[in-house]
Residue, then its C-alpha position, 0 to 999 in steps of 0.5 A: m382747568l382746575r382754576r376755571h372749575l373752581l371759579a365756575a363753582a364759586a359763581l354758582a355758590p350762594v352768596a353766604a357760601r362765597a362770603a364764607g370763603w370755602l368750597p370743597e376741594r374734592p368729592v364730599t361723602i355724605v354718610n347715611p347710617f341706614s340702608p338705602g331706600g325709604f323716603t328719607d334716602g330719596f329726599g337726601r339724594g335730591i338735596a345732595l344734587h343741589l349741594q353738588r350744583l351749588l358747591g361744584q363737587p360731587f356729593v356722594f352717599d355712603y351707606r353704613p348701617g348698623a347698631a341703630a345708626t351708631l356705626g355711621a355716626q362713629h365713622v363721621a365723628r372720627a373723620a377728618p374735620d375738613g368739610h368733606t365727610l358729613l352725616y345725614s341722619p334722621t332723629t336716631a343718630w342725633v338724639v336717640s341712640p346716644h341714650l340707648y347705648r352705654n357707650p355709643g362711641y360718640d357724643p352728639a353734643t361734642s362730636f359734631a359740628p351741626i350744619a342744619a336741621i333739614s326737615a321734620t316728618p310727622m309721626v302718625l298713630t295708625a290702627k288696622a282697618g275695621s278696628a273697634f276704635r276710630d279715634v283716640p278717645g275710642l282707643l283709650a276706652e278700649a285699652k282701659k277695658r282690656p289692659g295689655e290686650l291691645s298691641y303696637a308694632s315698631a321697627g324694633a326696640g329703641s326705634l322711634p315708633h317704639l319710643m313714641g308708643t312707650y311714651f304714649t302709654t305713659l302719658a295716657g295711663v294705659a297698658l299696651t303690648h309692644v311687638p318689635y319687628r326687624g324694620g318698619a316694612p314688616a311691622m306695617n305689613d302685619l298691622l295691615a294684616g290685622h296681626v297687631d292693633l296699632m303703630f306709630e309711623a312716619v306719615p309718608n308710609v301711612a297716608q297711602h294706606v289710609a287713603a286706600g281704606r287699609a288703615v285708620a289714622l288717629m292722630t299725628s305729631g307736628t304743630a299743625r295738621t299734615p296736608l297728607l291727612p288733613e282730617v286727622p287731629t294733631v297730638a295736641e288736639a287729641g290731648f297729648p301735646d307732650l307727644d309732639l315728636t317728629s322724625w327730623i333729618g339733620l346734616g352735620a360734620p365732624a367736630g372741629t370742621p372750619a367755621a367757613a366750611v360749616a357756613a358754606l354748607n349751611a348756606a347751600v342747604g338753605e338754597a336747596l330747601a328753597a328750590e322749587d323741586t325740593r319744596a314740591a318733594m317736601m309737600r308730597l312727602g308731608m315734610a315740614r321745612l326746618g333750615g336755619p342756622p347751625q345753632a338751631m340744630a344744636d339746640r334741637i339736639a340738646r332739647e330733644g336729647e333730654v326728652y328721649r333720655r327721659i323716655i328711654a331711662g323711664a322705660g328701662i329700654t336698652a339697645e339689642 
């Protein structure tokens, strides 16, 4: 019976996975270093269903939040390198937290075998509705007239919205006051209520508020305008090309995972990203497909890790 199960799984597996000669022997645990909920979690569950269909074993999420994603990342880094424990995380675990903590307990360059960068989501500079500024030049003019009086919210010190806000003030040469919250939802609520002036946030969490007239989008990251906010200029169009930082999702395994397992998982991710329901979900969420070989994810970690290292060191930001 087991042999029939494995043969059936092999028949469904993508060509590259079969060529790699590896299939999981038991359920695969996908560690998410954040709490359940949010668009990245729901999207990841959809990817997991495709991996399960393609590779013939359940892919089960295990949530291990805490310490800016380092607890979950540490758990995967110490797991058996056999392809049965994976890390599914946005930007934080891969390129941010390693520079926030003096000893994060892992090194993204050496503790993991990258499998694939999956998707990238633009970040949006958002203002409260009815604010005095409707575009980036208007914001800058107001900020220069009132140094330190305008505020920007974030999901907490060291979060991606905080780092983007910090980097923006540096690039623009303006003084804005940072207001950290315990999560993105309360920060967005206070922006909509008018208690803070600005916030960088992922496009799926902003677009509905812009459409309803509760918020104004000033610029988005990404190399092209997002279909969810087609009238909003990119950071490059607004004069800040260096601010092109996105919230991207990557899948990795512990270092030392066999190359055959990495190749099979990478091929399955590629198949999952090509599926019609995945493409529809990405369009609905304003995500851009990444994919590609494991080396592309390794290169992204190295490149963006250096960017965030400079931002964090330059502002003297440390984890709380």
